[in-house]
ZAVEXLO-953364 format. One record per residue (C-alpha): y, z, x. Coordinates in steps of 0.5 Angstrom, whole numbers, padded with zeros to 4 digits, always signed. Layout:
REM ZAVEXLO-953364
YZX;...
REM end
This chain:
REM ZAVEXLO-953364
+0000+0000+0000;+0007-0002+0002;+0014+0002+0001;+0019-0003-0001;+0022-0003+0006;+0015-0004+0010;+0014-0010+0005;+0020-0013+0006;+0019-0013+0013;+0012-0016+0013;+0015-0022+0008;+0021-0023+0013;+0026-0021+0007;+0031-0016+0005;+0029-0010+0001;+0034-0012-0004;+0031-0019-0005;+0024-0015-0007;+0028-0012-0012;+0031-0018-0014;+0025-0021-0015;+0022-0015-0019;+0028-0016-0024;+0026-0023-0024;+0019-0021-0026;+0016-0025-0020;+0013-0019-0016;+0011-0012-0019;+0010-0006-0016;+0003-0003-0016;+0005+0004-0017;+0010+0009-0016;+0010+0016-0012;+0011+0022-0015;+0018+0022-0012;+0019+0015-0015;+0018+0010-0009;+0015+0004-0011;+0009+0002-0008;+0006-0005-0007;-0001-0008-0005;-0002-0014-0001;-0002-0019-0007;+0005-0017-0007;+0006-0019+0000;+0002-0026-0002;+0007-0027-0008;+0013-0026-0003;+0011-0031+0002;+0009-0036-0003;+0016-0035-0007;+0020-0036+0000;+0016-0042+0002;+0017-0045-0005;+0024-0044-0005;+0024-0048+0002;+0021-0053-0002;+0026-0054-0007;+0023-0050-0013;+0027-0046-0017;+0026-0039-0019;+0024-0041-0026;+0019-0046-0023;+0016-0041-0019;+0015-0036-0024;+0012-0041-0028;+0007-0043-0023;+0006-0036-0021;+0004-0034-0029;+0000-0040-0030;-0007-0036-0030;-0003-0032-0036;-0001-0038-0040;-0005-0040-0046;-0009-0046-0044;-0005-0051-0049;+0001-0049-0045;-0002-0050-0038;-0001-0058-0039;+0007-0057-0038;+0006-0052-0032;+0001-0058-0029;+0006-0063-0030;+0011-0059-0027;+0007-0058-0021;+0005-0066-0021;+0013-0067-0021;+0015-0062-0015;+0009-0065-0011;+0012-0072-0012;+0019-0070-0010;+0016-0066-0004;+0012-0073-0002;+0019-0077-0003;+0022-0072+0002;+0017-0072+0007;+0017-0079+0007;+0025-0079+0008;+0024-0074+0014;+0019-0078+0017;+0023-0084+0017;+0029-0081+0020;+0024-0078+0025;+0021-0084+0027;+0028-0087+0027;+0031-0082+0032;+0024-0083+0036;+0026-0090+0037;+0033-0088+0039;+0032-0083+0044;+0031-0086+0051;+0024-0084+0054;+0024-0082+0061;+0022-0089+0063;+0028-0092+0060;+0035-0092+0063;+0039-0087+0059;+0046-0091+0061;+0044-0097+0057;+0050-0101+0055;+0051-0101+0047;+0058-0104+0047;+0055-0111+0045;+0053-0108+0038;+0056-0108+0032;+0052-0103+0029;+0049-0096+0031;+0042-0097+0034;+0041-0091+0030;+0043-0094+0023;+0039-0100+0025;+0033-0096+0027;+0033-0092+0020;+0034-0099+0016;+0028-0102+0020;+0024-0096+0018;+0026-0095+0011;+0024-0103+0010;+0017-0102+0013;+0016-0096+0009;+0018-0100+0002;+0014-0106+0005;+0008-0101+0005;+0009-0098-0001;+0009-0105-0005;+0003-0107-0001;+0000-0100-0004;+0002-0102-0011;-0001-0109-0011;-0008-0106-0008;-0008-0101-0014;-0014-0103-0019;-0015-0100-0026;-0021-0097-0028;-0022-0101-0034;-0020-0108-0034;-0018-0108-0041;-0012-0103-0039;-0010-0108-0033;-0004-0109-0037;-0002-0102-0037;-0001-0103-0029;+0003-0109-0029;
REM end
């Protein structure tokens, strides 16, 4: 069992954040001592780590709450939570693709140890970084279009749905 301060240190957040998440219903103390101190379990620590990670990935606290309460949700209402999860996954995948494109552009822009770091760029009208990013994004779009063409419907009678 953890006190609020110890739990906060283990989760690398402030105790006030734990209290805030508690007020939001995202984390609950397992018990309280006779003196009124909140005590938390490892499950609370796992929740806090998940909350921090999910926030960094762009989820709101409301969305995080829905995901955390999925097992408490009635089966009929779970579809909405699953749709939310699928939508967030698509957003994260797009962000990853954007970050990869920028990383690739930066990699192609940064001179390697064998290159001459004093390369003359004065003859170009545009930044080599912009050109590298544009090339990577065009490559990415072409890859996505080729992938979309390869998608084969499971049933021929539904082929029109995929065009």
